[in-house]
C-alpha positions, 0 to 999 in steps of 0.5 A: 312749341308753345312756351309760357313765361312770366319773364323776358329772356336774358337778352341785351335788351331786357338786361339793360332796360333802364326801368322795370318792365311794366307787368300787365294783368292777366285776364280774369272774367269776361271782357267785350271788345270791338277787336281782339288781337291775339299776340303782343308782338310787333304785328299785334301791337301795331294793329292794336294801336292804329285801331285804338287811336281811332276809338275802337275798343281793343283788347290784346291777349298775350300768352307770356309778356309784351314782346316776349318773343322775336319782337323783343329780342331780334337784331333791331335792324329796320330794313326796307323790303321783305325776306323774299325780296321783290321778285316773288311779290311781282310774280304774284301781283304784277309790277304795279301792285307790287310797287304799291307794297314797296311804297307801303314799306317806305311808309313804314320806314318813315313811320317807325321813326315818327311813331316814337316822337308822336307818342313820346318814347325813345327807341335808340334809333340810328339811321343807315344800313349796309347790305355787304358782300363777302365773296367776289361773285356776290358784289355784282348783286349789290349793283343789280339791287341798286339798279332794280330798286331805281328802275322798277320801284322808283327808289333811287336812294341806294348807293354802292360802296366800293371796296376802296371806301369800305374802311370808312364804313366797316373796320374789317377786310372781310367785306368787299363792297356794300349797298347803303340805304339811308332810309333804313336804320337800327333800333332797340326793338324791346323799347319800341314794343313797350312804347307802343304798348303804353300808347295803346293803353293811353288810347284806351286799349287793354292789354292782358299778359299771361293770358294764353288763348286756349281756343276760339269760336266764331258765333253769329255776332263775332268771336269768343276767345277763351283763356284759363280764367276768362273770355273775350267776345269781339266783333273782329279777331286778329291772330298775330301769333307768328311762330307761336300759332301752334294749335290755335289755328292748325291751318295757319300753323301748317304754313309756318315753320318755327326756326331758331336763331340767336345772337350775342352782345359784347361787353361795352367796348372802348369808344374808339374801338367801337367807332373803328368797327363801324365808323358811320354807325350803320347796321350791317347784314351780309348777302350770304344765304344765311347772313351774319348781321351786326350793329353797335348799341348806344353803350358801345357794344357790338350786337352780332348774330346770324346763326339759325337752326331749321330744326328749331333748337337753340345751341346750348352755348350760344356764345360758343356757337357765335364767337367764330363768325364774330371773330372772323368778321372782326379779328380785333375782337378775338377773346372779347367778353360776350356779356349777353347771348340769347335766342328765339324763334322766327316764323318762316313761310315756305316762299319767305313771303308775308302771309297776311289775310282774312276770312270773314272778320278773322284776320291774321299776320305771319310769315315775316321770315326773320325780317319783321321790324318794318314788314310787321308795321306795313302789314298791320297798317293793311289789316287795320285799314281793312277793319276800318273799311279800306281793304286796298292794301290787304287785297295785295297781301291776299294776292300772294300765295303761301303754300303749306310746308311739305311733309306735314307736322312731322317731316316739314322741318327735316325736309327744310333743313336738308334744303337749307344745308345745300344753300349753306354749302353754296355759300362756302364755294 
C-alpha cells in the first residue's frame, strides 16, 4: 500500500496552486521532541499546530509531501458530522455523550473558518452545503435528518429545500429535494493543509518530508522512531497515517481498509453557465449509498466525484469513468472538457466510525471513512487536549468500538466489496 513520492498528484488543487509548493527537508540525524507526529495530513497537522502553539517541541515526519494523500486531494466539502452519522455514536456512548461529540463538530465547523484568518492564509472557503435526494423514497430521509438534528442534537439550522425550489439551488432535474446546512461549506483542501504547515513552523514546530518512518519502539523515556537517515526521540507519539498506516502498526492497520476514490475538474466554464449549475454556490452530496458530490471552484470549474473501489484500485481512465455520472447530473455539460482527473485512497473503518485513541503515550487518529475535513479537526482537538492533560473529549472517542475487518489482510477487501455491491444495487431499485 505504501507509496513514496516527491511530487503531489496532478490534481486540480496542485495544478492550479498559485505558487510553488514549499519543499521541507528530509530527516538527517537525530532530533529530540516533546511530541512526534507521523503523517502530515489534516489529522497530524491539526494536532501538531495545536501543540506547537502552546510551546510544545513538535516534529512532524511525512513519508512523501505535506498533504500528499487524501488531505490534499479530497472533495473539499467541510460537512458537519461523521461518515457513520450519529446513531452508531449514540449506541456506543448514549445520547448525552454523543451530543458532546456533535458539539465538538460544530466547534470544528467554526474553527475551519477562523483558523485561516487567525494565521493569515486563504482557503477559498464558501459557505453552505446541500444533502440531496435523487429518488422519491429518499426524500423523507431529509426531513427525518432535520428533525433528528433539532430534537436530539440541538441543531436547528437545517432547512429542507422542496422540489419546487430546487432550481434555485441546483440546475438539474435529477435532484428532488435537499437539506441545506449553513454551517457547512467547501474549501481548497491543499491550501488549508499548506497553510497549517506554515503556521506550525512559525510556532516553532519542525516538518520533515520524504522521511518515511520504518519503525518505532517504546522505551522507558518515550518513543524512538527511525527513518532511513535518522531518528526522532520523543515523549509522545501520534500516529496520523490513516490509509498509509501499513505495517508501521499492524494492529491499527487491521481496523482500516484503504478504498480508492476519484474525481474530476472541468475546464473553466462560462461564468453564467457555472452560476446556472449551482446558483447559490453551495457544495452538494447526494444521499445514495455511494454518493456523487460536486461543487464549483473559484475559477468556475465543476469539481465532480463519487466513484469508489473497495478493492483499492483506481480506474486507468478516471475521466472516462466519471463522465457518465457527471453528464447524468448535468446534461448541459455533455462533452465538456475534463481538464483534471485524479484519485487516491481513504481510510474506511468497519462501522464507518472514527478510530481515535491512545495506549500509554501513543495516540492515533484514523477511520474518517471519506468524510474527514471537519472530523480530523475535531479529532485532533481531542488528541491535543489529552496530551496537554484534558482527556474529556478523547474519552468519548475511546468509547467507540472499532472492530477488525473480517477475512484478514488477504480477504478483507473482497468481502467488503461484495457487501458494498449489494448496497449499490439497492441504490438502483
